[in-house]
C-alpha positions as CSV (number, residue, x, y, z in Angstrom):
1,M,94.8,53.7,-124.9
2,T,96.1,57.0,-123.5
3,T,95.0,59.9,-124.5
4,I,97.0,63.2,-123.6
5,S,94.9,66.3,-122.9
6,L,96.9,69.4,-122.6
7,P,95.7,73.0,-121.0
8,L,95.3,76.2,-122.9
9,L,98.7,77.9,-122.8
10,S,99.1,81.9,-121.5
11,R,100.2,84.2,-123.5
12,A,103.8,85.3,-123.0
13,R,104.9,88.6,-121.4
14,R,107.5,90.5,-123.9
15,P,111.0,91.0,-122.3
16,S,111.9,94.7,-122.0
17,A,115.2,94.1,-123.7
18,A,115.6,93.1,-127.1
19,I,118.4,91.1,-128.8
20,E,119.7,92.2,-132.4
21,E,118.0,90.6,-135.2
22,K,119.7,88.4,-137.4
23,D,119.1,89.2,-141.2
24,V,119.0,86.1,-142.9
25,S,118.6,87.6,-146.2
26,E,122.3,89.3,-146.1
27,I,123.6,85.9,-146.0
28,K,124.9,84.4,-149.1
29,F,123.7,81.0,-150.1
30,N,125.6,78.6,-152.5
31,L,123.7,75.7,-153.1
32,N,125.9,74.1,-156.0
33,P,127.7,71.2,-154.5
34,G,130.7,72.2,-156.6
35,R,131.4,75.4,-154.3
36,S,134.7,75.9,-152.3
37,K,135.9,73.7,-149.6
38,L,136.9,76.7,-147.8
39,H,136.9,75.8,-143.9
40,T,136.1,79.4,-142.2
41,R,134.7,79.1,-138.7
42,S,130.8,80.1,-138.3
43,I,130.1,83.4,-136.7
44,S,126.1,82.7,-136.6
45,Q,125.0,84.5,-133.1
46,S,122.5,81.5,-132.6
47,S,124.7,78.6,-134.2
48,T,125.7,78.2,-130.3
49,D,122.3,78.8,-128.7
50,S,121.2,77.4,-125.6
51,Y,121.0,74.2,-124.2
52,S,119.8,71.2,-124.8
53,S,122.6,68.3,-125.0
54,P,126.0,67.0,-125.3
55,S,128.4,66.9,-128.4
56,Y,131.6,64.8,-127.5
57,T,132.8,61.4,-128.8
58,G,136.1,59.8,-129.3
59,S,135.4,59.3,-132.9
60,S,134.3,62.2,-133.6
61,S,137.5,63.8,-135.2
62,D,139.1,66.7,-137.4
63,E,141.0,64.0,-139.3
64,D,138.7,63.4,-142.6
65,E,139.1,66.8,-144.4
66,V,136.6,65.7,-147.0
67,N,133.3,67.7,-146.7
68,P,130.3,65.9,-146.5
69,R,128.2,67.6,-149.3
70,D,131.0,66.3,-151.8
71,K,130.5,62.3,-150.8
72,N,127.5,60.3,-151.9
73,Q,126.5,58.2,-149.2
74,K,123.4,56.0,-149.2
75,N,122.2,54.0,-146.1
76,S,121.4,50.7,-146.0
77,K,117.9,51.1,-147.5
78,G,119.2,53.0,-150.4
79,S,118.0,56.6,-149.3
80,S,120.2,59.4,-149.9
81,D,118.2,62.2,-148.2
82,F,120.7,62.9,-145.7
83,C,124.0,64.5,-145.1
84,V,126.4,63.1,-142.7
85,K,129.7,62.8,-141.9
86,N,130.1,59.1,-142.2
87,I,127.3,56.9,-142.5
88,D,129.3,53.7,-142.0
89,N,129.2,54.8,-138.5
90,A,125.6,54.2,-137.7
91,A,126.1,51.6,-135.6
92,F,128.5,53.4,-133.1
93,G,125.7,56.3,-133.1
94,R,123.2,53.6,-132.2
95,R,124.8,52.4,-129.2
96,E,125.5,56.2,-128.2
97,I,121.6,56.5,-128.4
98,E,120.7,53.3,-126.3
99,I,122.6,54.5,-123.6
100,A,120.9,57.9,-123.6
101,E,117.3,56.4,-123.6
102,Q,118.3,54.8,-120.0
103,E,118.9,58.2,-118.9
104,M,116.1,59.7,-120.2
105,P,113.0,58.3,-118.5
106,G,110.5,61.0,-118.9
107,L,110.7,61.4,-123.0
108,M,110.6,57.2,-122.9
109,A,107.7,57.4,-120.8
110,L,105.9,59.8,-123.1
111,R,106.7,57.3,-125.9
112,R,104.9,54.7,-124.5
113,R,102.1,56.7,-123.1
114,A,101.4,58.4,-126.4
115,E,102.6,56.3,-129.4
116,N,99.4,54.2,-130.1
117,D,97.4,57.6,-130.2
118,K,99.6,59.2,-132.3
119,P,99.1,62.7,-131.6
120,L,101.2,63.9,-133.9
121,S,100.1,62.0,-137.0
122,G,100.4,64.2,-140.1
123,A,103.1,66.6,-138.7
124,K,105.9,67.6,-140.6
125,I,108.3,69.1,-138.2
126,I,111.3,71.1,-139.2
127,G,114.1,70.5,-136.2
128,C,117.1,72.7,-135.8
129,T,118.5,71.9,-132.5
130,H,122.0,70.2,-131.3
131,I,122.3,66.8,-132.8
132,T,123.2,64.7,-130.1
133,A,122.4,61.3,-128.6
134,Q,119.5,62.9,-126.3
135,T,118.2,64.5,-129.4
136,A,118.2,61.3,-131.3
137,V,115.7,60.1,-128.6
138,L,113.6,62.8,-129.2
139,V,113.7,62.6,-132.7
140,E,112.6,59.1,-132.8
141,T,109.8,59.8,-130.1
142,L,108.4,62.4,-132.3
143,A,108.3,59.6,-135.2
144,S,106.8,57.3,-133.0
145,L,104.0,59.7,-132.0
146,G,103.2,60.3,-135.7
147,A,105.4,62.9,-137.0
148,S,107.7,63.4,-139.7
149,V,110.8,65.2,-139.4
150,R,113.7,66.9,-141.4
151,W,116.6,67.8,-139.0
152,A,119.7,70.4,-139.1
153,A,122.3,71.8,-136.4
154,C,122.0,75.0,-134.4
155,N,125.4,74.8,-133.8
156,I,128.7,73.9,-136.0
157,Y,130.4,71.7,-133.4
158,S,127.5,70.2,-131.3
159,T,126.8,67.3,-133.8
160,Q,127.9,64.1,-132.8
161,N,129.1,62.6,-136.0
162,E,128.1,59.0,-135.2
163,V,124.8,59.7,-133.9
164,A,124.0,61.9,-137.0
165,A,125.0,58.7,-139.1
166,A,122.6,56.4,-137.0
167,L,119.7,58.5,-137.4
168,A,120.3,58.7,-141.3
169,E,120.7,54.6,-141.3
170,A,117.4,54.7,-139.4
171,G,115.7,56.6,-142.2
172,F,115.5,60.0,-141.0
173,S,116.6,63.3,-143.1
174,I,119.6,64.6,-141.0
175,Y,121.7,67.4,-142.4
176,A,124.7,68.0,-140.1
177,W,128.3,67.2,-139.2
178,K,130.4,68.3,-136.6
179,G,132.9,71.6,-137.8
180,E,130.5,72.8,-140.6
181,T,131.4,76.0,-142.1
182,E,129.2,78.8,-142.3
183,E,127.9,78.4,-145.6
184,D,127.6,74.3,-144.6
185,F,125.7,75.6,-141.7
186,W,122.8,77.5,-143.5
187,W,123.0,75.1,-146.5
188,C,122.1,72.3,-144.3
189,I,119.1,74.3,-142.8
190,D,118.0,75.1,-146.2
191,K,118.1,71.4,-147.3
192,C,115.8,70.4,-144.6
193,I,113.2,73.0,-145.5
194,N,113.3,73.3,-149.1
195,S,112.4,69.2,-150.1
196,E,110.6,68.3,-153.0
197,G,107.5,67.0,-152.2
198,W,107.5,67.8,-148.4
199,Q,105.9,70.7,-146.9
200,P,106.5,71.4,-143.0
201,N,103.9,72.7,-140.8
202,M,106.2,72.5,-137.7
203,I,109.3,74.1,-136.7
204,L,111.3,73.4,-133.5
205,D,114.0,75.4,-133.1
206,D,117.0,76.4,-130.9
207,G,118.2,80.1,-131.8
208,G,115.7,80.9,-134.2
209,D,117.4,80.3,-137.4
210,A,115.6,78.2,-139.0
211,T,112.3,80.3,-138.0
212,H,114.1,83.6,-139.7
213,L,115.7,81.3,-142.8
214,M,112.0,80.2,-144.0
215,L,110.8,83.7,-143.1
216,K,113.0,85.3,-145.2
217,R,113.5,82.5,-148.1
218,Y,109.9,81.0,-147.9
219,P,107.8,83.3,-146.8
220,A,104.6,81.5,-148.3
221,M,105.9,78.4,-146.8
222,F,106.2,80.2,-143.6
223,N,102.9,81.1,-143.3
224,M,101.7,77.7,-143.7
225,I,103.1,76.5,-140.4
226,K,100.7,75.7,-137.7
227,G,103.2,76.8,-134.6
228,I,106.7,77.1,-133.6
229,V,108.5,75.9,-130.5
230,E,111.7,77.8,-129.2
231,E,113.9,76.7,-126.1
232,S,116.7,79.3,-126.4
233,V,116.9,82.8,-124.8
234,T,118.2,84.1,-128.4
235,G,115.6,82.6,-129.9
236,V,112.8,83.9,-128.1
237,H,113.9,87.3,-128.1
238,R,113.7,87.0,-132.0
239,L,110.3,86.0,-131.8
240,Y,109.2,88.7,-129.6
241,Q,110.8,91.0,-132.2
242,L,108.7,89.7,-135.0
243,S,105.6,89.7,-133.1
244,K,106.3,93.1,-131.9
245,S,106.6,94.2,-135.5
246,G,104.0,92.5,-137.1
247,K,105.9,89.8,-138.9
248,L,105.1,86.7,-136.6
249,T,102.1,85.3,-138.6
250,V,101.7,82.1,-136.7
251,P,101.6,80.9,-132.9
252,A,104.9,80.4,-131.2
253,M,105.6,78.9,-128.0
254,N,108.3,80.0,-125.6
255,V,109.8,76.9,-124.0
256,N,112.9,78.6,-122.9
257,D,111.3,80.4,-119.8
258,S,109.3,76.9,-118.7
259,V,110.3,75.9,-115.1
260,T,111.0,72.7,-116.4
261,K,113.7,74.1,-118.7
262,T,114.8,77.0,-116.6
263,K,115.1,75.4,-113.1
264,F,116.6,72.1,-114.4
265,D,118.6,72.7,-117.8
266,N,120.0,75.7,-116.7
267,L,120.9,75.0,-113.3
268,Y,121.4,71.2,-112.9
269,S,122.9,70.9,-116.3
270,C,125.6,73.5,-116.2
271,R,126.6,72.6,-112.7
272,E,128.0,69.4,-113.9
273,S,128.9,70.1,-117.9
274,I,131.0,73.1,-116.7
275,L,133.4,71.0,-114.8
276,D,133.4,68.2,-117.5
277,A,134.0,71.0,-120.3
278,L,136.5,72.8,-118.5
279,K,138.5,69.4,-117.5
280,R,138.5,67.7,-121.0
281,T,140.0,70.8,-122.6
282,T,142.3,72.2,-120.1
283,D,143.1,69.7,-117.3
284,V,143.0,72.4,-115.3
285,M,143.3,71.8,-111.1
286,F,140.3,74.3,-109.6
287,G,141.7,74.4,-105.9
288,G,142.3,77.6,-105.3
289,K,142.3,79.1,-108.6
290,Q,140.6,82.7,-108.9
291,I,137.5,82.5,-111.3
292,I,134.9,85.2,-112.1
293,I,131.3,84.1,-113.3
294,C,130.0,87.1,-115.6
295,G,126.4,86.8,-114.8
296,Y,124.7,85.1,-111.8
297,G,121.3,83.9,-113.5
298,E,120.5,80.0,-113.3
299,V,123.3,79.2,-115.5
300,G,125.7,81.1,-113.4
301,K,124.0,79.8,-110.3
302,G,125.0,76.4,-111.3
303,C,128.8,77.0,-112.3
304,A,129.6,79.0,-109.1
305,S,128.4,76.5,-107.2
306,A,130.2,73.4,-108.8
307,L,133.2,75.6,-108.8
308,K,133.0,76.5,-105.3
309,G,132.4,73.0,-104.3
310,L,135.6,72.2,-105.4
311,G,137.9,74.9,-103.8
312,C,137.8,77.8,-106.4
313,N,137.8,81.4,-105.2
314,V,134.4,82.3,-107.0
315,M,133.7,86.1,-107.9
316,V,130.5,87.1,-110.1
317,S,130.1,90.4,-111.9
318,E,126.4,91.3,-112.4
319,I,124.2,94.1,-113.4
320,D,121.0,93.1,-111.8
321,P,121.0,94.0,-108.1
322,I,118.4,91.3,-107.3
323,C,121.1,88.6,-108.8
324,A,123.8,90.5,-107.4
325,L,122.3,89.8,-103.7
326,Q,121.6,86.6,-104.3
327,A,125.2,86.1,-105.2
328,C,126.4,87.7,-101.8
329,M,123.9,85.6,-99.9
330,D,125.1,83.0,-101.7
331,G,128.8,83.6,-100.3
332,F,130.6,85.2,-103.5
333,R,132.0,88.3,-103.8
334,V,130.2,90.9,-106.6
335,T,132.8,93.1,-108.3
336,R,133.5,94.5,-111.9
337,L,135.1,92.4,-114.4
338,E,138.1,95.2,-114.7
339,E,138.8,95.6,-110.9
340,V,139.7,91.9,-111.1
341,V,140.6,90.9,-114.6
342,K,144.4,91.2,-113.8
343,N,144.5,88.6,-111.5
344,I,141.8,86.1,-112.7
345,D,142.6,82.1,-113.7
346,I,139.6,81.2,-115.7
347,L,136.6,83.6,-116.7
348,I,133.3,82.3,-117.7
349,T,130.4,84.2,-119.6
350,C,127.0,83.4,-118.4
351,S,124.9,86.5,-119.2
352,G,123.3,86.0,-123.0
353,N,124.5,89.6,-123.7
354,K,127.0,90.5,-126.1
355,N,130.6,92.1,-125.7
356,V,130.9,91.1,-121.9
357,V,134.5,90.6,-122.3
358,T,136.2,93.0,-125.0
359,R,139.8,93.0,-126.1
360,N,140.5,95.6,-123.7
361,H,139.7,92.9,-120.8
362,M,141.7,90.3,-122.5
363,D,144.8,92.5,-122.9
364,K,145.0,93.0,-119.2
365,M,144.8,89.3,-118.2
366,K,148.0,87.4,-117.3
367,T,149.1,84.5,-119.4
368,G,147.2,81.1,-119.0
369,C,143.9,82.9,-118.1
370,I,141.3,80.4,-119.7
371,V,138.3,82.2,-121.2
372,C,135.1,80.5,-122.1
373,N,131.3,80.9,-122.8
374,M,128.2,79.3,-121.2
375,G,125.8,81.6,-122.2
376,H,123.2,81.7,-125.1
377,S,125.3,83.1,-127.9
378,N,128.6,83.4,-129.0
379,T,128.6,87.3,-129.0
380,E,129.5,87.6,-125.3
381,I,132.8,87.3,-125.8
382,D,134.4,89.8,-128.6
383,V,136.4,87.1,-130.5
384,G,136.4,89.3,-133.5
385,S,138.8,91.8,-131.8
386,L,141.1,89.0,-131.1
387,R,141.7,88.2,-135.0
388,T,144.1,91.0,-135.4
389,P,147.5,90.8,-137.2
390,D,149.5,91.6,-133.8
391,L,148.2,88.6,-132.5
392,T,148.9,84.6,-133.0
393,W,146.2,81.6,-133.0
394,E,147.7,78.8,-132.1
395,K,145.3,75.3,-132.0
396,V,146.4,73.3,-129.2
397,R,144.0,70.7,-129.4
398,S,140.0,70.3,-130.7
399,Q,138.0,73.5,-129.4
400,V,141.1,75.1,-127.7
401,D,143.2,77.8,-129.0
402,H,146.3,80.0,-127.5
403,I,145.7,83.3,-128.0
404,I,149.5,84.9,-128.1
405,W,150.1,88.3,-127.6
406,P,153.3,90.0,-129.1
407,D,155.3,90.0,-125.6
408,G,154.7,86.0,-125.5
409,K,151.5,86.3,-123.3
410,R,148.9,83.6,-123.9
411,I,145.3,83.2,-123.1
412,I,143.6,79.8,-123.6
413,L,140.1,80.6,-125.3
414,L,137.7,77.6,-125.4
415,A,135.5,76.8,-128.8
416,E,136.3,79.9,-130.0
417,G,133.8,81.7,-127.5
418,R,130.8,79.0,-128.7
419,L,128.9,77.4,-125.8
420,V,131.6,75.6,-124.0
421,N,129.6,72.5,-122.6
422,L,127.9,71.6,-125.8
423,S,131.0,72.2,-127.9
424,C,133.3,70.4,-125.7
425,S,132.0,68.1,-123.1
426,S,128.4,66.5,-122.5
427,V,125.3,67.2,-120.9
428,P,123.6,64.9,-118.3
429,S,121.1,63.1,-120.2
430,F,118.5,62.9,-117.2
431,V,118.5,67.1,-117.6
432,V,117.8,66.5,-121.4
433,S,115.0,64.4,-121.0
434,I,113.2,67.0,-119.0
435,T,113.5,69.9,-121.4
436,S,113.1,67.3,-124.5
437,A,109.5,66.1,-123.0
438,T,108.4,69.9,-122.8
439,Q,108.9,70.3,-126.3
440,A,107.4,67.2,-127.5
441,L,104.2,68.4,-125.4
442,A,104.4,71.7,-126.6
443,L,104.5,70.4,-130.3
444,I,101.5,68.2,-129.5
445,E,99.5,70.8,-128.0
446,L,100.2,73.3,-130.9
447,Y,99.7,71.0,-133.5
448,N,96.4,69.6,-132.1
449,A,95.1,73.0,-131.1
450,P,91.6,73.6,-132.9
451,Q,92.1,76.8,-135.2
452,G,91.4,80.2,-133.4
453,R,92.6,79.1,-130.0
454,Y,96.2,80.7,-130.3
455,K,96.5,83.7,-132.3
456,Q,99.9,85.2,-133.9
457,D,101.8,85.6,-130.8
458,V,104.4,84.1,-128.2
459,Y,102.9,81.9,-125.5
460,L,104.3,80.4,-122.4
461,L,103.8,77.2,-121.3
462,P,100.9,76.6,-118.3
463,K,102.1,75.5,-115.2
464,K,99.9,72.2,-115.3
465,M,102.5,70.8,-118.2
466,D,105.5,71.9,-116.4
467,E,104.2,69.8,-113.6
468,Y,103.1,66.9,-115.9
469,V,106.9,66.8,-116.9
470,A,108.0,66.6,-113.6
471,S,105.9,64.0,-112.8
472,L,107.1,61.6,-115.5
473,H,110.7,61.9,-114.1
474,L,109.9,61.2,-110.4
475,P,109.5,57.4,-110.6
476,T,113.2,57.4,-111.4
477,F,114.0,58.4,-107.8
478,D,111.1,56.2,-106.2
479,A,109.7,59.7,-105.1
480,H,105.9,59.2,-103.9
481,L,103.8,62.5,-103.9
482,T,101.9,63.6,-100.9
483,E,98.1,63.8,-102.1
484,L,96.0,66.7,-100.5
485,S,92.8,66.0,-99.0
486,D,89.5,67.3,-99.8
487,E,89.9,69.8,-96.9
488,Q,93.3,71.1,-97.7
489,A,92.7,71.4,-101.3
490,K,89.7,73.8,-100.2
491,Y,91.7,75.5,-98.0
492,L,94.4,76.3,-100.6
493,G,91.9,76.9,-103.0
494,L,93.6,74.3,-105.2
495,N,92.5,71.5,-107.5
496,K,93.5,68.3,-105.8
497,T,95.5,67.4,-109.4
498,G,97.1,71.0,-109.8
499,P,98.3,73.3,-110.8
500,F,100.1,73.6,-107.4
501,K,101.5,77.1,-107.5
502,P,100.2,80.3,-109.1
503,N,101.8,81.5,-112.5
504,Y,104.0,84.0,-110.5
505,Y,105.5,81.3,-108.1
506,R,109.3,81.6,-108.5
507,Y,110.7,78.3,-107.3
């Protein structure tokens, strides 16, 4: 029997900048199944947040126009506590999950090591993340560790319908489908939170939507939560805002800024998935294209590296002089968007900011320019400014729109400005395994922490936990770590088993 012992978390520093808090109380909920079948697109800021897994399967289509809320579906066990596109596609989803398991060695190793101890026994987890094959492996891992879960999507486009069906068939309460409306999006989260006879005590969030809905609509329930695990930039900023204003009444864990998330998911995942997303949606030839990357953080670095490798002429726009200097040293021209906007072929936002690309910028773009977002929320491109009578929207294929100007000029907008890799392609399962293992460990730590260990604040993962997650994935590469001698450990002032770097080390 294996017992996992996790270290005390360090309190996170608050960022100097903050993102505007979405007031969930202003959202109009219609919990009546007989409501209108309007198919407007979601404008939720965080329904496209950050990073976690893929969302593209061939059988997910827009052909079935019947809203899943209007269907009476049951799984083979007779349960109807779910709402997915089509429960009959569960077998296809199960195969997707099995493929993902093969590429998620760290999470599967954690499942094997801890399932006998059931460290999450009694945990009732509300999950609000991208619902994909990789997420399904996390869901089933949490269940094998003793947890009861209810899950909704944090993105209206990223759900793999077959995977959601497979989870529902396996007995999980899944409320999600690809192409939800704004009303559907909030209805699904509400159905997961407000369930008769089921009191949640943990939240696993991506963007903060479940956290804020529960806080606004069910404050008494929120105060009974033992801990929140958040994995996105936007969601973490929201938590800091709550803490600063005194509204955060439970401890929260900032997974987004853990080393295993930032340095692997943001960099390596985006380096591969940006090419996949652009190819699937536009069939574009990369060689010789003029491309500008707005933001040179880990996501921007990954995108720029991949596109440079295929012969693109890559430029970078930045506000941070350190990131700008890194871009220069990596061989990229650092410029302002307005200086080159007339000549670019592809624009990719990677900043996590708002209104990085405005209508004024897009008015100056040449015809055929591809515009997309790889950042953490759908606010980077001012898509609202394109919904005017003088412009025509023409759907070309799923997640691809032509925006046509009066003079015939057209630009290509992908995923309506939402996270393009999660909306239009897939994310490498191996990288998601790293992040999912970190999330699982964070949930275990918060759930099992003795009362009083964590205050009503936001905490960072300790270096030791990041190192443990990395070690779970090294056997895949047949990697063998060098061990310090007693003399070497004493010389460096380290424990032979780690952590091996101070908290300020940047990697």
